[in-house]
N, C-alpha and C positions, 0 to 999 in steps of 0.2 A: 677163528685162527688170527694169531698176532704176526705183525709184520715187524720183528725186532727180534735179536738174540739172545736177550737175558731175560729173565723171569718177570713175570708181572708184579711180584713182591718188588722187586728191586723199583720198577717203572713207577709204581704207586707212591714209594719212598721219595723219590726224585719230585714225584708231584707236588711234594709239600715245600719245596726251596724255590727261592728265587731263581731266574734266570743268571744272574751273575755270582751264584752261589760256587766258589772252585769246585766241589765235587759234580755240580750239573756240567762246567764247562770241561772237565776230566774225563767225563763220560762220555760227552758228546765226540771228544778226540779219540776216545779208546774207542768206540763200537760204531760211530756213525760217518765218519769220513773215510772215502775211498779214494786214496790220491792220485793224480793224472797218472796215465800210463806210460811207460819210458820212451815210447814210440807214437806220438799223436799223429792223429789223421786229420789232412785239411779239407775243408768242404765250402761249397759255394754259398753264400749266403740266399735263402729264400724269403726273407722277411724286409718289406719295402721301407723298415724304418731303418735299415742298416746305414745308407748314405747320410741320412738326416744325423744320425748319431755320431758318425766320422767328423761330420760339419760342426757338431754340438762339442766335439772333444778336441776339435782343431787338430785332427790328425794324431793327437798323443800315442808314442807307442809304449808299450810295457804297463797298461793299466790292469787293472782288477776290477772284475764284476761279481755279482751274484745276482743268480738268476732262478728264482722259485716260481716252478709251475714249468720245469724244464722238458716236460714229455719225453719223447725218446732222445731228446739231446740234440736234435735238428730240426725236428717239423716245428715253423713257428716260433725258434729260436730268434730273440733278439740279439743274440752275443756272439753269432758265427762270423759275422762281420768284422767285429773288433778284434775276434780272436785271429783270424786268418790276415786279415789286411794291415793290422796294428801290432800285431805280436801279443795280444793280451792274454792273460789266463784269469782264472777265476775259480767259483763253485757252481756247479747244475744243483739245485734241490728239487725231488721228486718223490713223492710217495707211492705211485702206483707201482706195485712190484712188476708187472711188465714192461712199463716204460723204461723202470731201472735198468733190466737186464739189456734192452735195446739201446738206452744210453750209455750202459757199459763197453757195450760191441762197438758202438760208434767211436770210441777211442780219443775223444776230444781232448784238446789240452786242458783240462780242468778237472778240479775233483768233483767227485758224486756223492751226494749226501743223502740217501734213502729216506727221507722224512717228511713230514710236512711242518709248517710253522705256527706255532701255537698263536691262540689270539688272547692269551693270559701272559703275564710275566713269567708265570712258571711253566715247566712240562705238563702236558696234558695229554692224558690217554683219550683217542677218539674214534669216533665209528668212521669207516671208509667205505665208499662203495665206487669201484672202477668206473671211471667215465664221468662221475659226478662229484669225488673229491670226498671231503669231511662231510657226513651226515648227522644229523641229530638222531635218528630214529635206529637204534642198535640193530632191530629185527629186519631192515632192510639195508644192513650193510654187509659188504664182504669179507672185512678183516678189520681187526684193532689196529690203529697205528699210534706210535708215540711223538707227537707233535714237540718241538722244541722251539722256546723263543727266539727271534731271529737275533738278539744281542748275544745270547748263548754261542751260536753256532760263529758269529762273528769273533767272539772271544777265543773260541775252539781253535780258529785258522788263524789266531794271531794277527786279526785284520781289524782293529777299532776305526780304519779310515779305509774306505773303498771309493771307487770312482763311480761306479754304476751298479745301482740295484732295479731289476726288473720283478715286478710282481703280477702274475696272473694266474690265481687261485680260486676262480668261481664265487668270488662275492664277499672273501674276507679280507681283502686287500686293506681297506681302511682300518680295520679292527687290528690287524699285524700291525700296520702302522704306529696305531696308538700304544703300543707295548714297549717301541724303540724309545731309550733314554737318549733324544737329539742332542742331549748337554754333553753327553759322554762318547758318543760315536758321530764321526764326519762321513756322512753319506753324499758325495758331492750332486750326483744326479739321479732321479728316481724315474722309472717309466711305470705306470701302473694302468691295468686293465680295469674299466671302471664299468663294464657293462652290468654287471650283477649288484654293484654298491649301492646300498640304501641311500638315497639323496644323489646318487650320480657324481658328476664333473664338480657341481657346486661344493658338496659336502667335502670332497677329497681336497678340492683346492681351498676351502677355509681353513681345514687342518693345517696343509702342508705350509699355506702363506705364515700361519701362526708360528711354525718353526724356521722362518726364515729361507722358505723356497719360493721361486716365482714359476707361474707356467709357462711353457714353452710356445709361443703363438704357432698356430696352424693356419692353412688356407683352406678353403672349400674342397679343393681336390684331392687332398690329404684326407679329407674327411669321406669321402666316398666308400661305396662298399668295396671291401677286398683290401683297401688301402690301410696304411698303420693306424692311421687318427681315427679310425672309424668307432673303434671301442677303446682307444688308448690316449694316455696325455704323457707328457715328458715333463718334470719340476727340475729346476736349476737352483742349487744354493748359492744365496748371494755370495757373493765374493770368493766364490769357488774358482775362478779365473777361467771359467768354460763358458761358451757362448748363453746369453740369456734371450737372445733373440735373434 
């Protein structure tokens, strides 16, 4: 079963194109972006990183986020605090059909994009298993999803510059970041789940430091079980104007 509304033939054609191809960008705009509801609902943040992010962004209002691995739009979300305390908006990316329906019903003030992020600079048909994400073995999958490059989505959103990117996608985070042309897109702060990344924090930090990011320091208490820094790190772009420590 596929989790998209267009033909597999059309998907295969798109997979031959680079992510910044106008045909890909137009496709994402037409088929994949569910705009925010007319009347959004506010929720209390349940993520321990909320206040830390407010500190980093110096209580900036009206910012823009992209959160991939949005789950049901609320549970474990890193962006609820920014949305409700500081009037931010953004986009929630989630490939699991059940979670997409739950996130839609939450009616957050954010676009909803029912897809996954490609580990290539091109769109990519991928096998998906609920609760695990993208898997290599199609025989062990629940459905086929059509993953899009992050920069295709940013272009479709008309957002070549965003304040905050959150990535929590089950181990593909570094591969996804490697597809981003950082010389063409301005992402000021990035929060990444490193739990399943090959090479861990060191590999992540090495790549992002080569793209002009510094790791935001954490203290031992923040790295304890259940706290935001147990499996996450925040990286701030040098010269972004936001807190780097």
